[in-house]
C-alpha positions in Angstrom: 60.7 23.7 -57.4 59.9 26.0 -59.9 56.8 27.5 -59.3 56.6 29.5 -62.6 56.4 25.8 -64.8 54.0 24.9 -62.1 51.7 28.0 -62.8 51.9 27.8 -66.6 50.8 24.4 -66.8 48.0 24.9 -64.4 46.6 27.7 -66.1 47.1 25.5 -70.2 46.0 22.5 -68.9 42.7 23.7 -68.0 41.0 19.9 -68.7 43.2 18.1 -67.0 43.5 20.8 -63.8 39.8 20.7 -63.4 39.2 16.9 -63.7 42.2 16.4 -61.2 39.5 19.5 -58.9 36.5 17.8 -59.0 37.8 14.1 -58.7 39.3 14.7 -55.6 37.1 16.9 -54.9 34.4 13.9 -55.1 36.5 11.3 -53.3 37.4 13.6 -50.9 33.2 13.6 -50.1 32.5 9.9 -50.4 34.8 9.4 -48.1 32.8 12.2 -45.9 29.7 10.7 -46.5 30.9 7.0 -45.4 32.7 7.9 -42.2 28.9 9.7 -41.4 27.0 6.6 -42.5 29.3 4.4 -40.2 28.9 7.2 -37.3 25.4 6.8 -37.6 24.6 3.1 -38.3 26.9 2.8 -35.4 25.1 5.0 -32.6 21.6 4.0 -33.8 22.2 0.1 -33.4 23.8 0.6 -29.9 20.6 3.6 -28.8 18.0 0.5 -28.4 20.7 -1.0 -26.5 20.9 1.6 -24.1 17.6 2.5 -23.4 17.4 -0.8 -21.9 20.8 -1.4 -20.1 22.5 -3.7 -21.9 26.4 -2.8 -22.4 27.4 -5.9 -23.9 26.1 -7.8 -26.9 26.4 -11.9 -28.0 25.1 -13.0 -31.0 25.8 -16.8 -32.2 28.1 -17.4 -34.9 26.3 -18.8 -38.6 24.0 -17.5 -41.0 21.2 -16.0 -39.1 18.1 -17.4 -41.4 19.4 -21.0 -40.5 19.2 -20.0 -36.5 15.6 -18.7 -37.1 14.4 -21.1 -39.1 14.6 -24.2 -37.7 12.1 -27.0 -37.2 11.3 -27.8 -33.3 12.1 -30.7 -32.2 8.5 -33.1 -31.3 
């Protein structure tokens, strides 16, 4: 690889170089932030269940609002 050519391109195309560096930095930062948030939400969901000793959570399929707002049969 011709490193002299690469160095010249990076030096003379400063705006393109800075744009690429900025774009990569923002992309990597977003991936790290999303991964941290996902881990935090997972831990926040698990902690209340761990306090009561639940190992497995079972959830019905379907829309939760429809299941909660059913009228009792009289």
